[in-house]
C-alpha positions in Angstrom: 32.0 62.5 71.7 34.4 60.7 74.0 33.8 56.9 74.6 32.6 55.9 77.9 35.2 53.1 78.1 32.8 50.4 77.6 33.9 49.9 74.1 36.7 51.5 72.1 36.0 53.9 69.2 36.1 52.7 65.6 39.4 52.5 63.8 40.6 55.5 62.0 39.5 55.6 58.4 38.4 57.4 55.2 34.9 56.1 54.4 34.5 56.5 50.6 30.9 55.8 49.7 30.0 55.2 46.0 26.3 56.2 45.5 26.5 58.9 48.2 23.8 60.9 46.8 21.2 58.1 47.1 18.5 56.9 49.7 20.8 54.5 51.5 23.3 57.1 52.5 20.8 59.8 53.7 18.4 57.4 55.4 20.7 54.8 57.0 24.4 55.3 56.6 24.6 59.0 57.6 22.4 58.5 60.6 24.4 55.5 61.8 27.6 57.6 61.8 25.7 60.4 63.7 24.7 57.6 66.3 28.2 56.3 66.6 29.5 59.9 67.0 27.0 60.8 69.8 27.9 57.5 71.5 31.7 58.3 71.3 32.0 55.2 69.2 33.4 57.0 66.0 37.0 57.8 65.8 38.3 61.3 65.9 40.4 60.4 63.0 37.6 60.0 60.5 36.4 61.4 57.3 33.9 60.8 54.8 34.4 61.2 50.9 31.1 61.0 48.9 31.1 59.9 45.3 28.3 60.0 42.7 27.2 61.4 39.5 25.0 64.2 41.0 26.5 67.6 40.3 27.3 68.5 43.9 30.1 70.2 45.7 31.3 69.4 49.2 29.3 72.3 50.5 26.1 71.6 48.7 26.6 67.8 49.9 27.1 68.9 53.6 24.0 71.1 53.2 21.8 68.3 51.8 23.0 65.9 54.6 22.3 68.4 57.2 18.7 68.7 55.9 18.3 65.0 55.7 19.7 64.1 59.1 16.8 66.2 60.7 14.3 63.9 59.1 16.0 60.5 59.5 18.0 60.6 62.8 16.7 58.1 65.4 17.5 59.7 68.6 15.2 61.4 71.1 16.9 64.6 70.8 19.2 66.0 68.1 22.5 67.1 69.2 23.6 70.0 66.9 27.1 70.2 68.3 27.8 66.7 67.5 26.4 67.0 64.0 28.3 70.0 63.2 31.6 68.5 64.2 30.7 65.4 62.1 29.4 67.0 59.0 32.6 69.2 58.8 34.4 65.9 57.9 32.1 65.3 55.0 33.4 65.6 51.5 32.1 65.1 48.0 33.6 64.3 44.5 31.6 63.9 41.4 32.6 60.6 39.6 31.2 58.4 37.0 32.0 54.5 37.8 33.4 54.0 34.3 35.7 57.1 34.5 39.2 56.0 35.2 40.4 59.6 35.7 37.6 60.2 38.3 39.2 57.2 40.4 42.7 59.0 40.1 40.9 62.2 41.4 39.3 60.2 44.2 42.6 58.5 45.0 44.3 61.9 45.4 41.4 63.2 47.6 41.7 60.3 49.9 45.4 60.9 50.3 44.7 64.4 51.3 42.1 63.5 53.8 44.4 60.8 55.1 47.0 63.5 55.9 44.7 65.9 57.3 43.0 63.5 59.8 46.1 61.5 60.5 44.3 58.2 59.5 47.3 56.0 58.7 46.1 54.8 55.3 43.0 52.9 56.3 40.2 53.2 53.6 36.7 51.7 53.9 34.9 51.6 50.6 31.0 51.4 50.7 29.3 50.2 47.5 25.9 51.9 48.1 25.0 51.0 44.4 23.3 48.3 42.5 25.1 45.0 42.3 25.7 45.4 38.7 28.4 48.0 39.5 30.3 45.7 42.1 32.7 44.1 39.8 33.5 47.4 37.8 34.2 49.2 41.1 36.4 46.7 42.2 38.3 46.7 38.9 38.6 50.6 38.9 39.7 50.7 42.6 42.6 48.2 41.8 43.5 49.9 38.6 43.8 53.2 40.4 46.2 51.8 42.9 44.0 51.9 45.9 45.3 48.6 47.2 48.8 50.0 47.6 50.3 51.9 50.6 50.0 51.7 54.3 46.9 50.7 56.4 43.8 48.4 55.6 41.7 48.5 52.6 38.2 46.8 53.1 34.9 47.0 51.1 31.2 46.8 52.1 28.9 45.6 49.4 25.0 45.9 49.8 22.6 43.2 49.2 21.2 41.6 46.8 24.4 39.8 46.2 23.2 38.2 43.0 19.6 37.6 41.7 20.2 33.8 41.4 22.7 31.3 41.8 24.5 32.0 38.5 24.8 35.6 39.0 25.9 35.1 42.6 28.8 33.0 41.5 29.7 35.4 38.7 29.6 38.4 41.4 32.0 36.4 43.6 34.3 35.8 40.5 34.4 39.5 39.5 34.9 40.8 43.0 37.6 38.4 44.0 39.3 39.0 40.7 40.7 42.1 42.3 40.3 41.8 46.1 40.9 39.0 48.6 38.0 37.4 50.3 39.1 38.8 53.7 38.6 42.4 52.5 35.1 41.7 51.2 32.2 42.5 53.9 28.9 41.6 52.4 26.3 43.4 54.4 22.9 42.2 55.6 21.3 45.0 57.7 19.1 42.4 59.4 22.2 41.1 61.2 22.7 44.7 62.6 19.6 44.4 64.8 20.4 43.8 68.4 17.7 41.1 68.6 19.3 39.0 65.7 22.8 39.5 67.3 21.2 38.3 70.6 20.4 34.9 68.9 24.1 33.9 69.4 24.3 35.4 72.9 21.2 33.7 74.2 22.1 30.3 72.8 25.7 30.3 74.0 25.7 32.2 77.2 22.6 30.3 78.9 23.5 26.8 79.7 19.7 26.0 80.5 18.7 26.2 76.8 21.7 24.5 74.8 21.0 20.9 76.1 17.3 21.3 74.7 18.5 22.8 71.3 17.8 19.5 69.3 15.2 17.1 67.7 14.7 15.5 71.0 12.9 18.3 72.6 12.1 20.7 69.9 9.1 19.9 67.7 9.2 22.7 65.1 10.7 26.3 64.4 8.8 29.0 62.7 10.2 32.2 61.2 7.6 34.8 60.5 8.5 38.1 58.7 5.1 39.9 58.2 4.9 43.4 56.6 1.7 45.3 56.7 3.0 47.7 53.9 2.9 47.1 50.2 5.7 47.8 47.8 5.4 51.6 48.6 6.0 52.9 45.1 9.0 50.4 44.4 7.2 48.4 41.9 10.0 48.6 39.2 12.5 47.2 41.8 10.3 44.6 43.5 8.8 43.2 40.2 12.5 42.0 39.4 13.0 40.7 42.9 10.0 39.2 44.9 9.7 38.2 48.5 12.0 35.1 48.1 15.0 37.2 46.8 14.2 40.3 48.9 13.6 38.6 52.2 13.8 34.8 52.5 17.2 34.0 50.6 19.2 36.5 52.6 17.6 37.9 55.8 15.7 34.7 56.8 18.4 32.1 55.9 20.9 34.2 57.9 18.6 34.2 61.1 18.0 30.4 60.5 21.8 29.8 60.3 22.3 31.7 63.6 19.4 30.0 65.3 20.4 26.4 64.4 24.1 26.2 63.7 26.4 24.2 65.7 28.4 25.5 68.6 31.6 27.1 67.3 35.1 26.5 68.6 35.2 30.1 69.7 33.4 33.5 68.8 36.1 34.3 66.4 34.4 35.4 63.2 35.9 32.6 61.2 34.7 29.9 63.5 31.2 31.3 63.6 30.8 31.9 59.9 32.1 28.2 59.4 29.4 27.0 61.3 26.9 29.1 59.5 28.1 27.7 56.3 27.9 24.2 57.5 24.4 24.7 58.5 23.3 26.2 55.3 24.9 23.5 53.4 22.8 21.0 55.4 19.5 22.5 54.3 17.8 20.0 51.9 17.9 21.2 48.3 14.6 20.4 46.7 13.6 18.7 43.4 10.8 20.2 41.5 8.2 17.8 43.0 9.5 18.8 46.5 9.2 22.4 45.8 5.6 22.0 44.7 4.9 20.0 48.1 6.7 22.1 50.4 6.5 25.7 49.2 3.7 28.2 48.5 3.8 31.6 46.9 1.3 34.2 46.6 0.7 37.7 45.4 -1.8 40.2 47.0 -4.9 41.4 45.2 -6.9 44.5 45.8 -8.6 45.2 49.0 -12.5 45.4 48.5 -15.0 47.3 50.6 -18.4 46.0 51.5 -19.9 46.6 48.2 -17.0 45.1 46.2 -15.5 48.4 45.5 -11.4 48.6 45.3 -10.4 50.4 48.3 -6.7 49.8 47.8 -4.9 48.5 44.6 -3.5 44.9 44.2 -0.1 44.2 43.3 -0.6 44.3 39.7 -2.3 47.6 39.8 0.8 49.2 41.6 3.0 51.8 39.8 5.7 50.2 37.5 4.4 46.6 38.1 3.7 44.7 34.9 -0.1 44.1 34.5 0.3 40.3 34.4 3.3 40.0 36.7 3.9 36.7 38.3 6.3 38.0 40.9 5.5 36.6 44.4 4.7 39.0 47.4 4.4 36.2 49.8 6.1 32.8 50.3 5.8 30.1 52.9 8.0 26.9 53.0 8.9 23.9 55.1 12.7 23.2 55.1 14.6 20.3 56.4 18.1 20.4 57.9 19.6 17.1 57.1 22.1 16.8 60.1 22.0 14.9 63.3 21.0 17.8 65.6 17.9 18.6 63.4 16.8 15.4 61.7 13.1 15.4 61.4 12.3 18.8 62.9 10.4 20.9 60.3 11.7 24.4 59.7 8.9 26.8 58.5 9.6 30.1 56.9 6.7 32.7 56.1 7.0 36.2 54.8 4.9 38.5 52.7 3.7 42.2 52.0 0.3 43.7 52.5 -0.6 41.5 55.4 -3.0 42.5 58.2 0.0 43.1 60.8 3.6 43.9 60.9 6.1 41.7 63.0 9.2 39.6 62.7 9.3 36.7 65.2 10.9 33.3 65.5 8.9 30.8 67.4 10.8 27.7 68.8 8.0 25.2 69.8 9.0 22.5 72.1 7.5 19.1 72.2 4.4 18.7 74.5 4.4 16.9 77.8 2.7 13.6 78.0 -1.1 13.9 78.4 -1.4 10.7 80.6 -0.9 12.3 83.8 -3.9 14.6 83.3 -6.5 11.8 82.2 -8.7 12.1 85.1 -8.8 16.1 85.1 -10.9 18.4 83.1 -7.8 19.1 80.9 -8.2 17.6 77.5 -4.8 18.9 75.8 -1.7 20.1 76.9 -0.3 23.1 75.1 3.3 23.2 74.0 6.1 25.4 75.6 7.2 28.1 73.3 10.2 30.4 73.2 9.8 33.5 71.1 12.3 35.8 69.8 10.8 39.2 69.0 12.8 40.8 66.3 10.7 43.8 65.3 8.8 46.1 65.9 8.9 44.8 69.5 12.3 43.5 70.6 12.6 41.0 73.2 12.4 37.3 74.2 9.2 35.6 75.7 9.0 32.0 77.1 5.5 30.5 77.3 4.5 27.7 79.6 1.4 26.3 81.4 0.2 27.4 84.9 -2.7 26.5 86.9 -5.5 28.9 87.3 -6.3 29.8 90.8 -9.4 28.1 92.0 -10.6 24.6 93.4 -10.3 22.7 90.1 -7.2 21.9 88.0 -7.4 24.3 85.1 -4.6 25.5 83.0 -3.8 28.7 81.1 -0.7 29.6 79.0 1.5 32.3 80.8 4.6 33.9 79.9 7.8 35.4 81.0 9.0 38.3 78.9 12.1 40.3 78.5 12.0 43.6 76.6 14.9 45.5 75.4 13.2 48.9 75.9 12.6 47.8 79.6 16.0 46.6 80.4 18.1 49.0 78.4 17.9 52.5 77.7 20.0 52.8 74.5 18.9 54.9 71.5 17.4 53.0 68.7 19.8 52.3 66.1 19.5 51.8 62.4 21.1 48.6 62.3 24.2 50.0 60.2 26.2 51.2 63.1 27.4 47.9 64.2 28.2 47.1 60.5 30.5 50.1 60.0 32.0 49.9 63.6 32.8 46.1 63.3 33.9 46.4 59.7 36.4 49.3 60.9 37.9 46.7 63.4 38.1 43.9 60.9 35.4 41.8 62.5 33.4 40.0 59.9 31.2 38.1 62.2 28.1 39.8 61.2 28.9 39.9 57.4 28.2 37.2 54.8 31.0 35.3 53.2 31.2 34.2 49.6 30.3 30.4 50.3 27.5 31.4 52.6 25.9 33.4 49.9 26.4 30.5 47.3 25.0 27.8 49.9 21.9 30.1 50.4 21.4 30.5 46.6 21.6 26.7 46.2 18.8 26.2 48.4 16.6 29.1 46.8 17.5 28.3 43.1 15.1 25.2 42.8 12.2 27.6 44.1 12.9 30.0 41.4 13.2 27.3 38.7 9.9 25.7 39.5 8.1 28.8 39.7 9.5 30.2 36.3 8.3 26.9 34.7 4.9 26.7 36.5 1.8 29.2 35.9 0.9 31.0 38.9 -2.8 31.7 39.8 -2.3 35.2 41.0 -3.7 37.1 42.9 -4.4 34.6 45.5 -4.8 36.7 48.7 -6.4 40.0 49.5 -4.3 42.8 50.9 -4.7 43.0 54.6 -5.1 39.5 55.1 -2.8 36.7 56.4 -1.9 35.6 52.9 -3.1 32.7 50.7 -4.8 29.8 52.4 -2.5 27.4 50.8 0.0 28.6 53.4 -2.2 27.3 56.2 -2.8 24.1 54.3 1.0 23.6 54.1 1.5 23.4 57.9 -1.9 21.9 58.7 -0.8 18.8 56.6 1.9 18.3 59.2 -0.7 18.4 62.1 0.7 21.8 63.1 -0.5 25.5 62.9 1.2 28.7 62.4 1.5 30.5 65.9 -0.1 33.8 65.1 1.4 36.4 67.6 -1.1 39.1 68.1 0.5 42.5 68.9 -0.4 45.3 71.1 -1.1 47.2 67.8 -3.9 44.8 67.0 -5.4 45.1 70.5 -5.4 48.7 70.6 -7.7 48.8 67.4 -10.4 47.5 69.9 -11.5 50.6 71.9 -11.6 49.2 75.3 -7.8 48.3 75.1 -6.6 51.4 73.3 -5.2 53.0 76.7 -3.8 49.8 78.1 -0.1 49.7 79.0 2.2 46.9 77.7 1.7 44.8 80.9 -2.1 44.8 80.7 -2.2 44.3 77.2 0.3 41.3 77.3 -2.0 39.6 79.9 -4.9 40.1 77.6 -2.8 38.5 74.8 -2.1 35.4 76.8 -5.7 34.9 77.9 -6.8 34.8 74.2 -8.1 31.3 73.3 -7.8 30.1 69.8 -11.0 28.6 68.0 -11.4 27.0 64.6 -14.8 27.0 62.9 -15.9 25.6 59.6 -17.6 27.7 56.8 -21.3 28.2 57.7 -20.8 27.8 61.3 -22.7 30.3 63.5 -20.3 32.0 65.6 -22.6 34.1 67.7 -26.3 34.0 67.5 -28.7 37.1 68.1 -30.4 36.9 71.3 -27.8 34.6 72.9 -26.2 35.7 76.0 -22.7 37.0 75.3 -19.6 35.8 77.0 -16.7 36.4 74.6 -15.2 38.9 72.3 -13.6 37.6 69.0 -10.7 38.6 66.9 -10.8 37.0 63.4 -7.3 35.9 62.7 -7.9 34.2 59.1 -11.0 33.8 57.2 -14.2 35.8 56.5 -17.3 36.1 58.6 -20.7 37.8 57.8 -23.0 39.7 59.9 -26.6 38.4 58.9 -30.1 39.5 59.7 -33.0 37.3 60.5 -33.6 36.6 56.8 -30.2 35.6 56.2 -29.2 38.7 54.4 -25.6 39.8 54.7 -25.2 43.2 56.4 -21.5 43.2 56.9 -18.4 41.2 56.2 -15.4 40.6 58.7 -11.9 39.9 57.4 -8.5 39.2 58.9 -7.7 41.4 61.8 -11.4 42.5 62.4 -13.0 42.0 65.7 -16.7 41.7 67.1 -18.6 40.9 70.3 -16.6 43.1 72.5 -19.7 44.4 74.4 -19.9 40.9 76.0 -16.7 41.9 78.0 -18.5 44.9 79.2 -21.8 43.6 80.5 -23.9 40.2 80.5 -26.4 41.1 77.8 -27.9 39.3 74.8 -26.1 39.5 71.4 -27.4 42.2 69.1 -26.4 40.3 65.8 -25.8 37.0 64.3 -22.2 36.4 63.1 -21.8 33.3 60.6 -18.5 32.1 59.3 -18.3 32.6 55.5 -15.2 30.6 55.1 -13.3 28.4 57.4 -12.1 30.8 60.2 -9.3 30.9 62.7 -10.4 33.1 65.5 -9.1 34.0 69.1 -11.6 34.6 71.8 -11.4 36.5 75.0 -14.1 35.7 77.6 -15.7 37.8 80.3 -14.1 35.7 83.2 -10.4 36.2 81.9 -11.0 39.8 81.1 -12.5 40.5 84.6 -9.6 38.9 86.3 -7.2 40.8 84.2 -8.9 44.0 85.0 -9.0 43.3 88.8 -5.2 42.8 88.6 -5.0 46.2 86.8 -7.8 48.2 88.4 -6.2 51.6 87.1 -7.8 50.8 83.7 -11.4 50.4 84.9 -12.0 54.1 84.7 -11.0 54.2 81.1 -12.8 51.2 80.2 -16.0 52.7 81.7 -15.6 55.9 79.9 -15.2 54.2 76.6 -18.2 52.1 77.4 -20.1 55.4 77.8 -18.6 57.4 75.1 -18.6 54.8 72.1 -21.2 52.3 73.0 -23.6 54.5 75.1 -23.4 51.9 78.0 -23.8 53.1 81.7 -21.9 50.6 83.7 -21.1 50.6 87.4 -17.5 49.8 88.3 -18.7 47.1 90.7 -20.6 45.4 87.7 -17.5 45.7 85.4 -15.2 43.9 88.0 -17.8 41.4 88.8 -18.3 38.3 86.6 -22.1 38.0 86.9 -23.5 35.2 84.9 -20.6 33.2 85.1 -21.1 29.7 83.5 
């Protein structure tokens, strides 16, 4: 457990967790402490005291945590010796939050642990509870005399910090009535992700990008937080929250502040948080009419089968959700930052549940180069350069630019330079809470929100809540497993732009011929995908025509129809068709027609063959799949040739 010297261990402290019997403790806090211990970053002078209403003893608490850590630790191998040493410092006291006597017992127990472990009076209070208890806990700790004595005293509180502007203001009043602002650490676990922290490092340690970080070079910025999961049995909580409160007002606004804030005077936590506050205060607060124009909300309905039967329930059919609930499970918005750096640059935010893929990305789209130089070439339109921050599940940074395709004519294709955390660093996957506990012990508040930051974010979000409360919702308005309501596409297309849809390796691996591809091979396939937009009624592929492309349906619905026009099958967001055209030059076996307007991406045989030539190790796998799944006997030479090229 000794530190390797690269970083000092955490400061000595007693960690007093209120709500220690809950999910947060077993799923995230204890695994985070275990990770710190494994990496030599947890002080030897440390003890944990759990407090909750559950009738546990120290021994039964340790036993429960020992069972849970086997399920929730994030390391490749479990180190029993490290865990045994850590859990021996866990203690538990049953305590009701409204019981003043219980807090006196806690104070005595903390004093005992302080002496036993030579901690020096430092206490870190962790409120792993509902926000309605924050004010009461602060008052009880103050009355019990926890503020007295040597050492530092700090409090970590969990989100949500308020459910609207009024409640956030009141929470600040309640908490600060007993403790100072510099003792309060408002945690947002998203800021514990390495890829989010890297936003600051990327911006301010690379001189090649900061000169471009303004309205003169950047056309738009998109923040996407897509979740494939539904509310996962948390309908009772989610129905009083919604995606605006749960995701956008906190996590996404924090990422927005990091990406767009001005250069601070130093990396001191006060300097960074001051600039974040200035940025959020510069985000335009909308009037009701502006909310209607610039913001879209949605709620997922049931997923239907080909015969119209319900395959999976809609939000209103979820457990503990009101049958007529108007809680939003999706939101998309266009925001404006009214300062000199970002004037006129649209900032798009989009998040939702039960979508067709999972992924959190930030896309910085630069202004296009002038087309005039290419007027006498086959190139009809230049694509924009993009800088993409992959937050989760893939962690890395990608730069997309145009490059010439080899050959006698001038043709361009998007290519990329990609950095992946897993490729460059061999650290164990953290929960996101390690850096929060570690930083708080050192008094570093950089990654924590401040009272004025919370209030500034709520001032931007409050008009949305007010308008939605006063306006009827036409829910449900998107099917689960789709990309959300069509109004979200309309929102950005009115500006002459489109959401940049990042297809991931997970999506490609649903196609049999790609399922064994490695990340490099799949990234080349993703870059070769060509976007296409078709109107309702358009025939995408026609039976008997020679096939040259495979299609992935990004958004919309398409139908397989027979010669009489009868519908045989319906394709929806995330479905694919036409992949046999990548394997051999053969007539299409069916007709596919757009039922609605469709956004597709296409991969043509020429591009696939070129990629396969660069990665010949996958040719045998593709040939086997062609035989096993499609009953096609193809020679290797035929697969790697581009016969029939137009």
